[in-house]
C-alpha positions in Angstrom: -10.7 -9.8 1.4 -7.2 -8.9 0.2 -6.2 -7.6 3.5 -5.3 -11.3 4.0 -2.4 -10.8 1.6 -0.4 -8.9 4.1 -0.8 -11.7 6.7 0.6 -14.2 4.1 3.5 -11.9 3.6 4.3 -11.8 7.3 4.2 -15.6 7.4 6.8 -15.7 4.5 9.0 -13.5 6.6 8.6 -15.8 9.6 9.4 -18.8 7.5 12.6 -17.1 6.3 13.6 -16.4 9.9 13.1 -20.0 10.9 15.1 -21.3 8.0 12.3 -22.9 6.1 12.9 -20.6 3.2 16.6 -20.0 2.4 16.2 -16.7 0.6 13.5 -14.9 -1.3 15.8 -15.0 -4.3 15.0 -18.6 -4.7 12.5 -19.8 -7.3 9.1 -20.3 -5.6 8.5 -23.7 -7.1 11.6 -25.1 -5.3 9.4 -25.1 -2.2 6.0 -25.5 -4.0 6.4 -28.3 -6.6 2.7 -27.9 -7.5 3.8 -24.8 -9.4 6.1 -26.8 -11.7 5.2 -26.2 -15.3 3.1 -23.2 -14.5 3.8 -19.5 -14.9 5.5 -19.5 -11.5 8.2 -22.1 -12.5 11.6 -20.4 -11.9 10.2 -17.1 -10.6 11.8 -15.5 -7.6 9.8 -15.5 -4.4 10.6 -11.7 -4.2 8.9 -11.1 -7.6 5.8 -13.0 -6.4 5.8 -11.0 -3.2 5.8 -7.8 -5.3 3.0 -8.9 -7.6 5.5 -9.0 -10.4 5.5 -12.7 -11.3 4.7 -12.2 -14.9 1.7 -14.5 -14.7 -1.3 -13.6 -16.9 -4.1 -12.0 -14.8 -7.3 -10.1 -15.1 -8.7 -8.6 -11.9 -11.9 -7.3 -13.4 -14.7 -8.2 -10.9 -17.3 -7.3 -13.4 -16.0 -9.8 -16.0 -17.2 -13.4 -15.4 -14.5 -14.7 -17.6 -11.6 -13.0 -15.7 -9.0 -15.0 -13.8 -10.2 -13.5 -10.5 -13.7 -15.1 -11.1 -12.2 -18.4 -12.2 -9.9 -18.4 -9.1 -12.9 -17.8 -6.9 -14.7 -20.7 -8.4 -12.1 -22.9 -6.8 -14.2 -22.6 -3.6 -17.1 -24.5 -5.3 -18.1 -28.0 -4.1 -15.6 -29.6 -6.5 -13.1 -26.8 -6.9 -9.4 -26.8 -6.3 -6.9 -23.9 -5.9 -4.1 -26.3 -6.8 -5.6 -27.1 -10.2 -6.2 -23.5 -11.0 -2.7 -22.6 -10.0 -1.1 -25.4 -12.1 -2.8 -23.9 -15.2 -1.6 -20.4 -14.9 0.2 -19.1 -18.0 2.9 -16.6 -18.2 2.4 -13.2 -19.9 5.4 -11.0 -19.1 9.0 -11.3 -17.9 9.1 -11.7 -14.1 10.2 -8.7 -12.1 9.5 -6.1 -14.9 5.8 -5.2 -14.4 3.7 -5.0 -11.2 0.3 -6.5 -12.1 -2.0 -6.9 -9.1 -2.6 -10.6 -9.2 -4.5 -12.5 -6.4 -3.0 -15.8 -7.8 0.4 -14.5 -6.7 -0.7 -14.6 -3.1 -2.2 -18.0 -3.6 1.2 -19.1 -4.8 2.8 -17.7 -1.6 0.3 -19.7 0.4 1.5 -22.8 -1.5 5.1 -21.7 -0.7 4.4 -21.5 3.1 2.7 -24.9 3.2 5.4 -26.6 1.1 8.3 -25.0 3.0 7.1 -25.5 6.5 5.1 -28.7 6.2 2.2 -27.1 7.9 -1.1 -25.8 6.5 -1.4 -22.1 6.2 -4.0 -22.2 9.0 -1.7 -24.2 11.3 1.4 -22.0 10.7 -0.6 -18.8 11.2 -2.2 -20.1 14.4 1.2 -20.9 15.8 3.2 -17.9 14.6 0.8 -15.0 14.5 -2.7 -15.8 15.9 -1.5 -17.2 19.3 1.5 -14.9 19.8 -0.6 -11.7 19.0 -3.3 -12.8 21.5 -6.1 -12.5 19.0 -9.4 -12.0 20.9 -11.8 -13.8 18.6 -11.9 -16.9 16.5 -10.7 -16.5 13.0 -11.2 -18.6 10.0 -9.8 -19.2 6.5 -12.1 -19.9 3.6 -11.0 -23.2 1.9 -11.5 -25.1 -1.2 -13.1 -28.6 -1.4 -9.9 -30.3 -0.2 -9.2 -27.9 2.6 -6.7 -25.6 0.9 -7.0 -22.1 2.2 -8.0 -19.1 0.0 -4.7 -17.3 0.8 -5.5 -14.2 -1.2 -8.7 -13.1 0.4 -10.3 -15.7 2.6 -9.4 -14.6 6.1 -12.3 -13.9 8.4 -11.5 -11.8 11.5 -12.6 -8.9 13.6 -11.5 -5.4 13.2 -9.5 -5.4 16.6 -7.7 -8.5 15.5 -6.9 -7.2 12.1 -5.4 -4.2 13.8 -2.9 -6.3 15.6 -1.0 -7.0 12.4 -0.8 -3.3 11.7 0.5 -2.7 15.3 3.0 -5.6 14.8 4.4 -3.9 11.6 4.3 -0.5 13.2 6.6 -1.9 15.8 9.0 -3.4 13.3 7.8 -6.9 13.7 8.1 -6.9 17.5 5.2 -7.8 19.8 5.5 -7.4 23.6 9.3 -7.9 23.5 9.2 -10.9 21.1 10.4 -10.5 17.5 7.8 -12.3 15.5 8.7 -11.0 12.0 12.3 -10.1 11.3 12.7 -6.2 11.4 14.7 -6.2 8.2 11.9 -8.1 6.4 9.3 -5.7 7.7 11.4 -2.7 6.5 11.8 -4.2 3.1 8.1 -5.1 2.9 7.0 -1.5 3.0 9.6 -0.1 0.5 9.2 0.2 -3.3 12.7 -0.9 -4.4 12.2 -0.9 -8.2 10.8 1.3 -10.9 7.9 -1.1 -11.6 6.6 -1.0 -8.0 6.9 2.8 -7.4 3.8 4.8 -7.0 2.1 5.1 -10.4 3.6 1.8 -11.6 1.3 -1.0 -10.3 -1.5 -2.0 -12.6 -5.0 -3.2 -11.3 -7.3 -4.6 -13.9 -6.9 -2.4 -16.9 -5.7 0.8 -15.2 -2.7 2.2 -13.2 -3.3 2.5 -9.5 -1.8 5.3 -7.6 0.1 3.8 -4.7 3.3 1.8 -5.0 3.7 -1.8 -3.9 6.0 -3.7 -1.4 5.7 -7.2 -0.2 1.9 -7.5 -0.3 1.5 -4.0 1.2 0.4 -0.8 -0.6 2.6 2.3 -0.4 0.5 5.5 -0.8 2.1 8.2 -3.0 3.7 11.2 -1.3 6.6 9.5 0.6 5.0 10.0 4.1 6.2 6.6 5.3 2.7 5.2 5.7 1.4 1.9 4.1 -1.7 -0.1 4.0 -3.2 -3.5 3.5 -6.1 -3.0 1.1 -9.1 -5.3 0.4 -11.7 -5.0 -2.3 -14.8 -3.0 -1.3 -12.7 -0.5 0.7 -11.3 -2.6 3.6 -8.0 -1.4 5.1 -5.3 -1.9 7.7 -3.6 1.5 7.5 -0.3 2.0 9.3 1.3 5.5 9.9 4.5 4.7 11.9 5.5 8.4 12.0 2.3 9.2 14.0 2.1 6.0 15.9 -1.2 5.2 14.3 -3.0 2.1 13.1 -6.5 2.2 11.7 -8.7 -0.7 10.5 -11.6 0.0 8.2 -14.1 -2.8 7.3 -16.7 -2.0 4.6 -18.6 -3.3 1.6 -18.8 -0.7 -1.1 -21.3 -2.3 -3.7 -20.0 -0.2 -6.6 -16.4 -1.3 -6.1 -15.0 -2.8 -9.3 -18.0 -2.2 -11.4 -16.0 0.5 -13.3 -12.4 1.8 -13.1 -13.7 5.2 -11.9 -12.4 6.6 -8.6 -15.9 7.9 -7.8 -17.1 4.3 -7.6 -14.0 2.5 -6.2 -13.0 5.3 -3.7 -9.6 3.9 -3.1 -7.8 7.2 -3.1 -10.6 8.9 -1.3 -10.3 6.3 1.5 -6.6 6.6 1.7 -6.9 10.3 1.9 -9.4 10.0 4.7 -7.2 7.6 6.7 -4.2 9.9 6.3 -6.4 12.8 7.5 -7.5 11.0 10.5 -4.0 9.9 11.4 -2.8 13.5 11.1 -5.6 14.8 13.2 -5.1 12.3 16.0 -1.4 13.1 16.1 -2.0 16.9 16.2 
């Protein structure tokens, strides 16, 4: 699910290094004209990376009228991600509030396709999947016209998911080749504003404990670790200080049915992953 978001972020970094994107200070719609007239018009790429676009969003998985449900309907027989994205309204000033918003990542997918002239699948195959030597076939879920579900639709094995974590643990380098710029990797796992600090990001109708980088979660406690997190308790957890990468795939059926930690188990899982990392390093 949303572990895919961190792959999309990596591809943005690669597109920057190749000159397809001039700077993340640029408005995202300069590269993705399909976002003209939407909530994303004039919004910095950086603010979209940090889930701070200002677009209206409801991530309530138990509400059939929420934006996350309507976005998911784009995968129906006649659905279109592009049509949904063009209709997104603005709610807050960009760069002032971190509201977890899957449409932000869908916008980043449009950015990559528009900037590079390649589909998300093609660009990822060439820039990540092949260079990382992925061991199994991978797939993107698409809409009726073949546009990828950038925010959650990446199907891969645990071992292959782990390679992204290992790539980031090594500052974007893989077997001597710099795939993602080291400076971009470093910036991706830092909370550089008050709205993205731990205790700032909002998920659904509640504050979520970790901070947020460029599509990576930053657990509280300033231990230098970070994680891709997908709904139902899926993780790529990276602890550079202990040379550890852990992938957890799971399907917690209670996730999102309430805002209670005892159902969602986000902090419990992060605590467990930290404990495993600490034990393995001891």
